[in-house]
N, C-alpha and C positions, 0 to 999 in steps of 0.2 A: 181631078185635081191634076196642077201642073207640077212636076217633078222641080226642081229646082237641077238647072245645070252644075254642074260643078267641075272645074277647074283644076287639068289637071296639067301640074308643072313636071315638061317634057323637054326643056335643054336644060343645057348647063350653063356656069359662065363660073371658070377660074381665075384664078389670082391670086398673086404669089404675096409672100407674107413674113414675115420671122417668125420664126416660135415663140420665142415674148407676145408679140401682134397676135397671133392666135390664141395664147391661153386669155389671155386679157378681152377680145371677141368670145369666147367661151364662156367667161364667167361674166361680162357683163349678160349675155343671152342667157344663161342663169339665172339672174337676179333679176330679169323682167321675165323671166318663163315664158322661156320661149326658145329654140333647138337655135343650133348655130344658123343656117341655112335663112330663118324666119326673120334670124334680128340684121343679119349684113341686110336682106332683103327689104328690108321694109329700113331701113337706114340710107343705103344706098336712094328710096324713093324718096325720104324728104321725110316716113309719116311718123306718128307722136308715138313712142316707145314708154309702156310703163314701168318703170323698174319699181319690186315687189317687197316691203320687209321683209325684213327676214322677222322667226319669233324673241328672238334676244331686240334687234329695234321696234318691237314692237311694246314690249317692256319697258323698255326705257321710256316710249314715250307714255306710255299711262300711268308709268313716275312720277314724268312732266306733271300727266294732267292737273294728279292728289296736290305735287305742290303746289303748284298755281291753284288751286282750290283754299288747300291752308293758305296760304301768303293775302289772297285774297279777303278769307275771313278774318286776317289778321289786322288787315289794311280799314274795314269795316268796324273797329271795335276802335282805332283811332280818331 
């Protein structure tokens, strides 16, 4: 079996940003479950970045689904 080649990322690119911009990038990277480096690379290359839901957001979504089902049942009785 042939082993897959591992792409080693050894070249650096640096850019300047404000502290606020850096913090914002860190928050967005964390939401997408990515490292800051991966997030910046994917953004620069126009790759699709999928933000992950937090546990709180998942609970809110489940509650909305329950409300949807309740309203649907009420609507069927009319």
